[in-house]
N, CA, C and O atoms as CSV, one atom per row, in Angstrom:
chain,resi,resn,atom,element,x,y,z
A,1,MET,N,N,42.630,1.195,13.532
A,1,MET,CA,C,41.608,1.644,12.624
A,1,MET,C,C,40.351,0.809,12.829
A,1,MET,O,O,40.428,-0.414,12.940
A,2,VAL,N,N,39.206,1.461,12.879
A,2,VAL,CA,C,37.935,0.785,13.060
A,2,VAL,C,C,37.326,0.538,11.692
A,2,VAL,O,O,37.161,1.455,10.888
A,3,LYS,N,N,36.996,-0.729,11.446
A,3,LYS,CA,C,36.365,-1.069,10.183
A,3,LYS,C,C,34.850,-1.022,10.364
A,3,LYS,O,O,34.291,-1.712,11.217
A,4,ARG,N,N,34.219,-0.224,9.575
A,4,ARG,CA,C,32.772,-0.047,9.659
A,4,ARG,C,C,32.066,-1.072,8.780
A,4,ARG,O,O,32.427,-1.243,7.616
A,5,ILE,N,N,31.067,-1.752,9.327
A,5,ILE,CA,C,30.319,-2.756,8.583
A,5,ILE,C,C,28.947,-2.166,8.234
A,5,ILE,O,O,28.203,-1.723,9.109
A,6,VAL,N,N,28.643,-2.172,6.961
A,6,VAL,CA,C,27.349,-1.686,6.502
A,6,VAL,C,C,26.358,-2.837,6.622
A,6,VAL,O,O,26.565,-3.899,6.035
A,7,THR,N,N,25.295,-2.636,7.370
A,7,THR,CA,C,24.348,-3.729,7.624
A,7,THR,C,C,23.001,-3.545,6.940
A,7,THR,O,O,22.196,-4.476,6.954
A,8,GLY,N,N,22.725,-2.429,6.362
A,8,GLY,CA,C,21.424,-2.217,5.730
A,8,GLY,C,C,21.533,-1.129,4.680
A,8,GLY,O,O,22.614,-0.609,4.399
A,9,ALA,N,N,20.391,-0.799,4.109
A,9,ALA,CA,C,20.370,0.193,3.038
A,9,ALA,C,C,20.287,1.614,3.571
A,9,ALA,O,O,20.480,2.562,2.810
A,10,HIS,N,N,20.006,1.788,4.856
A,10,HIS,CA,C,19.933,3.106,5.495
A,10,HIS,C,C,18.922,4.027,4.827
A,10,HIS,O,O,19.254,5.139,4.418
A,11,TYR,N,N,17.689,3.553,4.722
A,11,TYR,CA,C,16.640,4.365,4.113
A,11,TYR,C,C,16.202,5.493,5.044
A,11,TYR,O,O,15.994,6.622,4.600
A,12,GLY,N,N,16.063,5.190,6.318
A,12,GLY,CA,C,15.837,6.183,7.351
A,12,GLY,C,C,14.675,7.120,7.160
A,12,GLY,O,O,13.516,6.705,7.167
A,13,LEU,N,N,14.992,8.394,6.989
A,13,LEU,CA,C,13.994,9.451,6.946
A,13,LEU,C,C,12.998,9.253,5.805
A,13,LEU,O,O,11.804,9.494,5.986
A,14,LEU,N,N,13.459,8.826,4.652
A,14,LEU,CA,C,12.561,8.626,3.512
A,14,LEU,C,C,11.506,7.569,3.830
A,14,LEU,O,O,10.330,7.755,3.515
A,15,ASP,N,N,11.912,6.468,4.447
A,15,ASP,CA,C,10.947,5.432,4.828
A,15,ASP,C,C,9.982,5.940,5.889
A,15,ASP,O,O,8.777,5.705,5.805
A,16,TRP,N,N,10.507,6.624,6.871
A,16,TRP,CA,C,9.667,7.159,7.939
A,16,TRP,C,C,8.605,8.086,7.354
A,16,TRP,O,O,7.427,7.984,7.695
A,17,LEU,N,N,9.027,8.987,6.474
A,17,LEU,CA,C,8.105,9.936,5.854
A,17,LEU,C,C,7.098,9.219,4.959
A,17,LEU,O,O,5.911,9.544,4.982
A,18,ALA,N,N,7.561,8.248,4.171
A,18,ALA,CA,C,6.656,7.509,3.281
A,18,ALA,C,C,5.609,6.741,4.082
A,18,ALA,O,O,4.443,6.696,3.690
A,19,GLN,N,N,6.010,6.137,5.196
A,19,GLN,CA,C,5.050,5.428,6.051
A,19,GLN,C,C,3.976,6.382,6.555
A,19,GLN,O,O,2.793,6.042,6.558
A,20,ARG,N,N,4.384,7.581,6.983
A,20,ARG,CA,C,3.408,8.542,7.517
A,20,ARG,C,C,2.494,9.077,6.434
A,20,ARG,O,O,1.287,9.192,6.644
A,21,VAL,N,N,3.051,9.406,5.279
A,21,VAL,CA,C,2.242,9.960,4.184
A,21,VAL,C,C,1.240,8.919,3.681
A,21,VAL,O,O,0.068,9.235,3.475
A,22,THR,N,N,1.697,7.680,3.484
A,22,THR,CA,C,0.773,6.651,3.007
A,22,THR,C,C,-0.302,6.354,4.051
A,22,THR,O,O,-1.449,6.083,3.696
A,23,ALA,N,N,0.055,6.401,5.328
A,23,ALA,CA,C,-0.938,6.182,6.383
A,23,ALA,C,C,-1.991,7.288,6.371
A,23,ALA,O,O,-3.180,7.012,6.531
A,24,VAL,N,N,-1.568,8.526,6.185
A,24,VAL,CA,C,-2.517,9.648,6.132
A,24,VAL,C,C,-3.433,9.503,4.920
A,24,VAL,O,O,-4.639,9.729,5.029
A,25,VAL,N,N,-2.882,9.134,3.774
A,25,VAL,CA,C,-3.702,8.944,2.573
A,25,VAL,C,C,-4.759,7.871,2.827
A,25,VAL,O,O,-5.923,8.043,2.464
A,26,MET,N,N,-4.356,6.776,3.444
A,26,MET,CA,C,-5.310,5.693,3.704
A,26,MET,C,C,-6.390,6.102,4.709
A,26,MET,O,O,-7.559,5.763,4.532
A,27,VAL,N,N,-6.007,6.822,5.752
A,27,VAL,CA,C,-6.995,7.265,6.756
A,27,VAL,C,C,-7.982,8.254,6.142
A,27,VAL,O,O,-9.186,8.159,6.380
A,28,VAL,N,N,-7.481,9.195,5.359
A,28,VAL,CA,C,-8.370,10.173,4.718
A,28,VAL,C,C,-9.348,9.472,3.777
A,28,VAL,O,O,-10.532,9.808,3.748
A,29,TYR,N,N,-8.858,8.509,3.017
A,29,TYR,CA,C,-9.734,7.766,2.103
A,29,TYR,C,C,-10.815,7.012,2.878
A,29,TYR,O,O,-11.996,7.085,2.539
A,30,ILE,N,N,-10.407,6.296,3.909
A,30,ILE,CA,C,-11.365,5.503,4.683
A,30,ILE,C,C,-12.420,6.394,5.336
A,30,ILE,O,O,-13.611,6.086,5.290
A,31,LEU,N,N,-11.984,7.494,5.941
A,31,LEU,CA,C,-12.949,8.407,6.567
A,31,LEU,C,C,-13.888,9.024,5.531
A,31,LEU,O,O,-15.087,9.154,5.778
A,32,SER,N,N,-13.351,9.400,4.383
A,32,SER,CA,C,-14.183,9.962,3.311
A,32,SER,C,C,-15.197,8.941,2.805
A,32,SER,O,O,-16.354,9.277,2.553
A,33,LEU,N,N,-14.757,7.695,2.659
A,33,LEU,CA,C,-15.656,6.654,2.193
A,33,LEU,C,C,-16.750,6.375,3.223
A,33,LEU,O,O,-17.904,6.153,2.856
A,34,ILE,N,N,-16.400,6.386,4.494
A,34,ILE,CA,C,-17.404,6.191,5.545
A,34,ILE,C,C,-18.441,7.301,5.508
A,34,ILE,O,O,-19.640,7.034,5.592
A,35,VAL,N,N,-17.990,8.544,5.382
A,35,VAL,CA,C,-18.926,9.672,5.312
A,35,VAL,C,C,-19.825,9.537,4.083
A,35,VAL,O,O,-21.038,9.729,4.173
A,36,ALA,N,N,-19.229,9.208,2.938
A,36,ALA,CA,C,-20.020,9.053,1.712
A,36,ALA,C,C,-21.052,7.941,1.851
A,36,ALA,O,O,-22.173,8.068,1.360
A,37,LEU,N,N,-20.679,6.853,2.517
A,37,LEU,CA,C,-21.617,5.745,2.684
A,37,LEU,C,C,-22.701,6.063,3.709
A,37,LEU,O,O,-23.821,5.562,3.607
A,38,LEU,N,N,-22.373,6.891,4.689
A,38,LEU,CA,C,-23.396,7.310,5.652
A,38,LEU,C,C,-24.403,8.265,5.021
A,38,LEU,O,O,-25.588,8.246,5.355
A,39,ILE,N,N,-23.921,9.095,4.111
A,39,ILE,CA,C,-24.807,10.036,3.430
A,39,ILE,C,C,-25.722,9.302,2.454
A,39,ILE,O,O,-26.926,9.551,2.407
A,40,SER,N,N,-25.140,8.406,1.687
A,40,SER,CA,C,-25.916,7.677,0.684
A,40,SER,C,C,-25.619,6.189,0.828
A,40,SER,O,O,-24.689,5.673,0.207
A,41,THR,N,N,-26.399,5.512,1.634
A,41,THR,CA,C,-26.178,4.094,1.890
A,41,THR,C,C,-26.651,3.262,0.697
A,41,THR,O,O,-27.831,3.287,0.348
A,42,PRO,N,N,-25.729,2.526,0.077
A,42,PRO,CA,C,-26.137,1.680,-1.051
A,42,PRO,C,C,-26.829,0.414,-0.559
A,42,PRO,O,O,-26.367,-0.230,0.383
A,43,HIS,N,N,-27.943,0.063,-1.205
A,43,HIS,CA,C,-28.717,-1.094,-0.780
A,43,HIS,C,C,-28.625,-2.252,-1.762
A,43,HIS,O,O,-29.050,-3.365,-1.451
A,44,ASP,N,N,-28.077,-2.002,-2.938
A,44,ASP,CA,C,-27.940,-3.077,-3.905
A,44,ASP,C,C,-26.690,-2.853,-4.757
A,44,ASP,O,O,-25.987,-1.855,-4.601
A,45,HIS,N,N,-26.432,-3.785,-5.645
A,45,HIS,CA,C,-25.227,-3.730,-6.482
A,45,HIS,C,C,-25.221,-2.503,-7.385
A,45,HIS,O,O,-24.172,-1.897,-7.602
A,46,ALA,N,N,-26.365,-2.140,-7.902
A,46,ALA,CA,C,-26.455,-0.983,-8.794
A,46,ALA,C,C,-26.067,0.306,-8.064
A,46,ALA,O,O,-25.436,1.186,-8.649
A,47,ALA,N,N,-26.442,0.414,-6.797
A,47,ALA,CA,C,-26.068,1.606,-6.013
A,47,ALA,C,C,-24.561,1.657,-5.782
A,47,ALA,O,O,-23.954,2.727,-5.832
A,48,TRP,N,N,-23.964,0.499,-5.529
A,48,TRP,CA,C,-22.498,0.473,-5.377
A,48,TRP,C,C,-21.811,0.867,-6.688
A,48,TRP,O,O,-20.826,1.606,-6.679
A,49,GLU,N,N,-22.327,0.377,-7.800
A,49,GLU,CA,C,-21.764,0.741,-9.108
A,49,GLU,C,C,-21.881,2.237,-9.352
A,49,GLU,O,O,-20.972,2.843,-9.921
A,50,THR,N,N,-22.980,2.837,-8.933
A,50,THR,CA,C,-23.173,4.277,-9.099
A,50,THR,C,C,-22.143,5.059,-8.296
A,50,THR,O,O,-21.586,6.045,-8.778
A,51,ILE,N,N,-21.895,4.616,-7.074
A,51,ILE,CA,C,-20.904,5.316,-6.240
A,51,ILE,C,C,-19.521,5.250,-6.878
A,51,ILE,O,O,-18.817,6.258,-6.952
A,52,PHE,N,N,-19.132,4.058,-7.339
A,52,PHE,CA,C,-17.787,3.892,-7.886
A,52,PHE,C,C,-17.699,4.240,-9.367
A,52,PHE,O,O,-16.637,4.089,-9.970
A,53,ALA,N,N,-18.790,4.701,-9.960
A,53,ALA,CA,C,-18.733,5.193,-11.338
A,53,ALA,C,C,-18.123,6.586,-11.391
A,53,ALA,O,O,-17.637,7.013,-12.438
A,54,ASN,N,N,-18.146,7.291,-10.276
A,54,ASN,CA,C,-17.554,8.626,-10.190
A,54,ASN,C,C,-16.035,8.532,-10.366
A,54,ASN,O,O,-15.371,7.751,-9.684
A,55,GLN,N,N,-15.499,9.331,-11.281
A,55,GLN,CA,C,-14.063,9.278,-11.584
A,55,GLN,C,C,-13.207,9.624,-10.365
A,55,GLN,O,O,-12.142,9.036,-10.178
A,56,TRP,N,N,-13.654,10.565,-9.537
A,56,TRP,CA,C,-12.863,10.954,-8.355
A,56,TRP,C,C,-12.787,9.812,-7.349
A,56,TRP,O,O,-11.750,9.622,-6.712
A,57,ILE,N,N,-13.855,9.059,-7.197
A,57,ILE,CA,C,-13.850,7.903,-6.293
A,57,ILE,C,C,-12.887,6.850,-6.824
A,57,ILE,O,O,-12.161,6.225,-6.051
A,58,ARG,N,N,-12.877,6.654,-8.115
A,58,ARG,CA,C,-11.949,5.685,-8.717
A,58,ARG,C,C,-10.500,6.106,-8.497
A,58,ARG,O,O,-9.658,5.282,-8.138
A,59,ILE,N,N,-10.211,7.382,-8.710
A,59,ILE,CA,C,-8.843,7.876,-8.506
A,59,ILE,C,C,-8.451,7.757,-7.041
A,59,ILE,O,O,-7.342,7.327,-6.728
A,60,ALA,N,N,-9.357,8.136,-6.140
A,60,ALA,CA,C,-9.067,8.038,-4.708
A,60,ALA,C,C,-8.864,6.579,-4.302
A,60,ALA,O,O,-7.983,6.279,-3.496
A,61,SER,N,N,-9.661,5.679,-4.849
A,61,SER,CA,C,-9.505,4.253,-4.541
A,61,SER,C,C,-8.165,3.734,-5.049
A,61,SER,O,O,-7.490,2.963,-4.367
A,62,PHE,N,N,-7.788,4.159,-6.246
A,62,PHE,CA,C,-6.488,3.746,-6.783
A,62,PHE,C,C,-5.346,4.276,-5.922
A,62,PHE,O,O,-4.396,3.547,-5.637
A,63,LEU,N,N,-5.429,5.536,-5.506
A,63,LEU,CA,C,-4.401,6.094,-4.622
A,63,LEU,C,C,-4.348,5.349,-3.296
A,63,LEU,O,O,-3.270,5.149,-2.736
A,64,PHE,N,N,-5.514,4.935,-2.789
A,64,PHE,CA,C,-5.550,4.143,-1.570
A,64,PHE,C,C,-4.789,2.830,-1.756
A,64,PHE,O,O,-3.966,2.468,-0.914
A,65,PHE,N,N,-5.058,2.117,-2.852
A,65,PHE,CA,C,-4.392,0.836,-3.076
A,65,PHE,C,C,-2.894,0.993,-3.299
A,65,PHE,O,O,-2.109,0.167,-2.833
A,66,VAL,N,N,-2.491,2.040,-4.003
A,66,VAL,CA,C,-1.053,2.293,-4.191
A,66,VAL,C,C,-0.405,2.603,-2.845
A,66,VAL,O,O,0.678,2.101,-2.544
A,67,SER,N,N,-1.063,3.425,-2.041
A,67,SER,CA,C,-0.535,3.741,-0.713
A,67,SER,C,C,-0.452,2.491,0.155
A,67,SER,O,O,0.523,2.296,0.880
A,68,LEU,N,N,-1.472,1.650,0.079
A,68,LEU,CA,C,-1.479,0.415,0.852
A,68,LEU,C,C,-0.314,-0.495,0.457
A,68,LEU,O,O,0.362,-1.052,1.321
A,69,CYS,N,N,-0.084,-0.642,-0.840
A,69,CYS,CA,C,1.017,-1.489,-1.310
A,69,CYS,C,C,2.371,-0.913,-0.906
A,69,CYS,O,O,3.252,-1.651,-0.464
A,70,TRP,N,N,2.541,0.392,-1.055
A,70,TRP,CA,C,3.812,1.025,-0.699
A,70,TRP,C,C,4.046,0.910,0.814
A,70,TRP,O,O,5.154,0.596,1.250
A,71,HIS,N,N,3.017,1.160,1.596
A,71,HIS,CA,C,3.102,1.073,3.049
A,71,HIS,C,C,3.477,-0.362,3.469
A,71,HIS,O,O,4.334,-0.566,4.328
A,72,ALA,N,N,2.828,-1.330,2.854
A,72,ALA,CA,C,3.116,-2.735,3.160
A,72,ALA,C,C,4.538,-3.104,2.760
A,72,ALA,O,O,5.223,-3.809,3.500
A,73,TRP,N,N,4.989,-2.640,1.606
A,73,TRP,CA,C,6.344,-2.963,1.145
A,73,TRP,C,C,7.397,-2.437,2.122
A,73,TRP,O,O,8.330,-3.158,2.476
A,74,ILE,N,N,7.250,-1.198,2.553
A,74,ILE,CA,C,8.235,-0.629,3.478
A,74,ILE,C,C,8.255,-1.421,4.780
A,74,ILE,O,O,9.327,-1.746,5.292
A,75,GLY,N,N,7.099,-1.727,5.311
A,75,GLY,CA,C,7.033,-2.475,6.559
A,75,GLY,C,C,7.608,-3.875,6.442
A,75,GLY,O,O,8.404,-4.298,7.281
A,76,ILE,N,N,7.207,-4.592,5.406
A,76,ILE,CA,C,7.701,-5.960,5.225
A,76,ILE,C,C,9.197,-5.964,4.934
A,76,ILE,O,O,9.923,-6.803,5.466
A,77,ARG,N,N,9.667,-5.046,4.102
A,77,ARG,CA,C,11.101,-4.985,3.798
A,77,ARG,C,C,11.915,-4.733,5.063
A,77,ARG,O,O,12.955,-5.358,5.272
A,78,ASN,N,N,11.445,-3.822,5.902
A,78,ASN,CA,C,12.173,-3.540,7.134
A,78,ASN,C,C,12.178,-4.738,8.078
A,78,ASN,O,O,13.191,-5.025,8.715
A,79,ILE,N,N,11.059,-5.429,8.168
A,79,ILE,CA,C,11.008,-6.630,9.006
A,79,ILE,C,C,11.964,-7.689,8.473
A,79,ILE,O,O,12.691,-8.315,9.244
A,80,LEU,N,N,11.967,-7.893,7.155
A,80,LEU,CA,C,12.861,-8.891,6.568
A,80,LEU,C,C,14.329,-8.518,6.779
A,80,LEU,O,O,15.154,-9.383,7.073
A,81,MET,N,N,14.651,-7.246,6.629
A,81,MET,CA,C,16.047,-6.817,6.827
A,81,MET,C,C,16.472,-6.983,8.282
A,81,MET,O,O,17.640,-7.259,8.553
A,82,ASP,N,N,15.545,-6.820,9.215
A,82,ASP,CA,C,15.883,-6.938,10.634
A,82,ASP,C,C,16.011,-8.380,11.098
A,82,ASP,O,O,16.862,-8.681,11.934
A,83,TYR,N,N,15.179,-9.284,10.570
A,83,TYR,CA,C,15.084,-10.613,11.152
A,83,TYR,C,C,15.583,-11.753,10.286
A,83,TYR,O,O,15.801,-12.849,10.802
A,84,ILE,N,N,15.773,-11.543,8.997
A,84,ILE,CA,C,16.302,-12.605,8.134
A,84,ILE,C,C,17.681,-12.165,7.654
A,84,ILE,O,O,17.814,-11.288,6.801
A,85,HIS,N,N,18.693,-12.794,8.221
A,85,HIS,CA,C,20.062,-12.358,7.960
A,85,HIS,C,C,20.702,-13.079,6.775
A,85,HIS,O,O,21.685,-12.592,6.218
A,86,GLU,N,N,20.167,-14.213,6.390
A,86,GLU,CA,C,20.685,-14.940,5.230
A,86,GLU,C,C,20.250,-14.202,3.961
A,86,GLU,O,O,19.058,-14.108,3.668
A,87,THR,N,N,21.210,-13.688,3.225
A,87,THR,CA,C,20.924,-12.808,2.088
A,87,THR,C,C,20.077,-13.477,1.017
A,87,THR,O,O,19.136,-12.864,0.510
A,88,GLY,N,N,20.382,-14.698,0.667
A,88,GLY,CA,C,19.632,-15.388,-0.388
A,88,GLY,C,C,18.177,-15.598,-0.032
A,88,GLY,O,O,17.289,-15.396,-0.861
A,89,ILE,N,N,17.932,-16.004,1.203
A,89,ILE,CA,C,16.552,-16.216,1.648
A,89,ILE,C,C,15.801,-14.894,1.691
A,89,ILE,O,O,14.659,-14.805,1.240
A,90,ARG,N,N,16.453,-13.856,2.241
A,90,ARG,CA,C,15.809,-12.544,2.340
A,90,ARG,C,C,15.485,-11.999,0.948
A,90,ARG,O,O,14.397,-11.464,0.733
A,91,LEU,N,N,16.416,-12.130,0.004
A,91,LEU,CA,C,16.188,-11.633,-1.354
A,91,LEU,C,C,15.044,-12.385,-2.025
A,91,LEU,O,O,14.218,-11.781,-2.709
A,92,THR,N,N,14.995,-13.689,-1.832
A,92,THR,CA,C,13.916,-14.487,-2.411
A,92,THR,C,C,12.562,-14.050,-1.872
A,92,THR,O,O,11.612,-13.866,-2.633
A,93,ILE,N,N,12.478,-13.884,-0.561
A,93,ILE,CA,C,11.213,-13.460,0.041
A,93,ILE,C,C,10.846,-12.048,-0.422
A,93,ILE,O,O,9.676,-11.771,-0.687
A,94,GLN,N,N,11.831,-11.157,-0.521
A,94,GLN,CA,C,11.547,-9.792,-0.983
A,94,GLN,C,C,11.023,-9.792,-2.411
A,94,GLN,O,O,10.095,-9.047,-2.724
A,95,VAL,N,N,11.594,-10.605,-3.272
A,95,VAL,CA,C,11.114,-10.685,-4.653
A,95,VAL,C,C,9.683,-11.220,-4.686
A,95,VAL,O,O,8.847,-10.712,-5.433
A,96,LEU,N,N,9.401,-12.243,-3.878
A,96,LEU,CA,C,8.033,-12.780,-3.816
A,96,LEU,C,C,7.043,-11.742,-3.300
A,96,LEU,O,O,5.918,-11.660,-3.794
A,97,VAL,N,N,7.449,-10.958,-2.319
A,97,VAL,CA,C,6.581,-9.899,-1.787
A,97,VAL,C,C,6.333,-8.836,-2.855
A,97,VAL,O,O,5.199,-8.392,-3.034
A,98,ILE,N,N,7.373,-8.431,-3.557
A,98,ILE,CA,C,7.226,-7.427,-4.616
A,98,ILE,C,C,6.266,-7.936,-5.694
A,98,ILE,O,O,5.365,-7.214,-6.120
A,99,LEU,N,N,6.462,-9.175,-6.129
A,99,LEU,CA,C,5.569,-9.737,-7.150
A,99,LEU,C,C,4.135,-9.816,-6.650
A,99,LEU,O,O,3.205,-9.529,-7.403
A,100,SER,N,N,3.942,-10.197,-5.402
A,100,SER,CA,C,2.593,-10.254,-4.831
A,100,SER,C,C,1.949,-8.882,-4.801
A,100,SER,O,O,0.790,-8.731,-5.186
A,101,LEU,N,N,2.694,-7.873,-4.343
A,101,LEU,CA,C,2.145,-6.520,-4.261
A,101,LEU,C,C,1.840,-5.957,-5.647
A,101,LEU,O,O,0.844,-5.255,-5.821
A,102,LEU,N,N,2.676,-6.254,-6.628
A,102,LEU,CA,C,2.391,-5.817,-8.003
A,102,LEU,C,C,1.130,-6.496,-8.532
A,102,LEU,O,O,0.302,-5.859,-9.184
A,103,PHE,N,N,0.988,-7.794,-8.247
A,103,PHE,CA,C,-0.224,-8.512,-8.651
A,103,PHE,C,C,-1.455,-7.871,-8.028
A,103,PHE,O,O,-2.455,-7.653,-8.711
A,104,TYR,N,N,-1.389,-7.566,-6.724
A,104,TYR,CA,C,-2.529,-6.957,-6.045
A,104,TYR,C,C,-2.833,-5.559,-6.587
A,104,TYR,O,O,-3.998,-5.173,-6.683
A,105,ALA,N,N,-1.800,-4.805,-6.940
A,105,ALA,CA,C,-2.019,-3.466,-7.496
A,105,ALA,C,C,-2.718,-3.555,-8.859
A,105,ALA,O,O,-3.647,-2.797,-9.139
A,106,VAL,N,N,-2.264,-4.483,-9.696
A,106,VAL,CA,C,-2.900,-4.664,-11.008
A,106,VAL,C,C,-4.336,-5.156,-10.832
A,106,VAL,O,O,-5.235,-4.727,-11.556
A,107,TRP,N,N,-4.547,-6.039,-9.889
A,107,TRP,CA,C,-5.893,-6.542,-9.609
A,107,TRP,C,C,-6.806,-5.410,-9.135
A,107,TRP,O,O,-7.972,-5.345,-9.522
A,108,ALA,N,N,-6.272,-4.519,-8.297
A,108,ALA,CA,C,-7.056,-3.373,-7.820
A,108,ALA,C,C,-7.430,-2.465,-8.989
A,108,ALA,O,O,-8.552,-1.960,-9.044
A,109,ILE,N,N,-6.509,-2.254,-9.917
A,109,ILE,CA,C,-6.814,-1.443,-11.102
A,109,ILE,C,C,-7.942,-2.088,-11.901
A,109,ILE,O,O,-8.855,-1.404,-12.363
A,110,GLU,N,N,-7.873,-3.399,-12.060
A,110,GLU,CA,C,-8.921,-4.102,-12.791
A,110,GLU,C,C,-10.268,-3.997,-12.093
A,110,GLU,O,O,-11.301,-3.851,-12.745
A,111,ILE,N,N,-10.257,-4.070,-10.766
A,111,ILE,CA,C,-11.512,-3.967,-10.011
A,111,ILE,C,C,-12.087,-2.554,-10.117
A,111,ILE,O,O,-13.280,-2.381,-10.365
A,112,VAL,N,N,-11.243,-1.555,-9.928
A,112,VAL,CA,C,-11.727,-0.173,-9.904
A,112,VAL,C,C,-12.151,0.299,-11.282
A,112,VAL,O,O,-13.171,0.975,-11.408
A,113,TRP,N,N,-11.395,-0.039,-12.321
A,113,TRP,CA,C,-11.726,0.439,-13.659
A,113,TRP,C,C,-12.310,-0.641,-14.563
A,113,TRP,O,O,-12.556,-0.391,-15.743
A,114,GLY,N,N,-12.532,-1.823,-14.032
A,114,GLY,CA,C,-13.003,-2.936,-14.855
A,114,GLY,C,C,-14.457,-2.883,-15.203
A,114,GLY,O,O,-14.960,-3.770,-15.893
């Protein structure tokens, strides 16, 4: 009888799809922002405030930051699962990464809607 050893969480297709979707969201946001800045180049702080006063820009920026955090989490988690085999160390680093990404997400909300 062959004993099968489970070595990971086997996220597979869901992670692959999430990486692609978050990457597309980020690329679309960046390209849209570049076009918007080329059309109306802000020259001072007040012009930047005017651009980001638009509710759709705020929502798109928030979606960008959420996508960035999710994309980073999947990548870092996969790297940690592949290269750090000691469970306690890997879990500690994963918790620190999660807390960091949550902090950055809350900070992004404060910046965008602050």
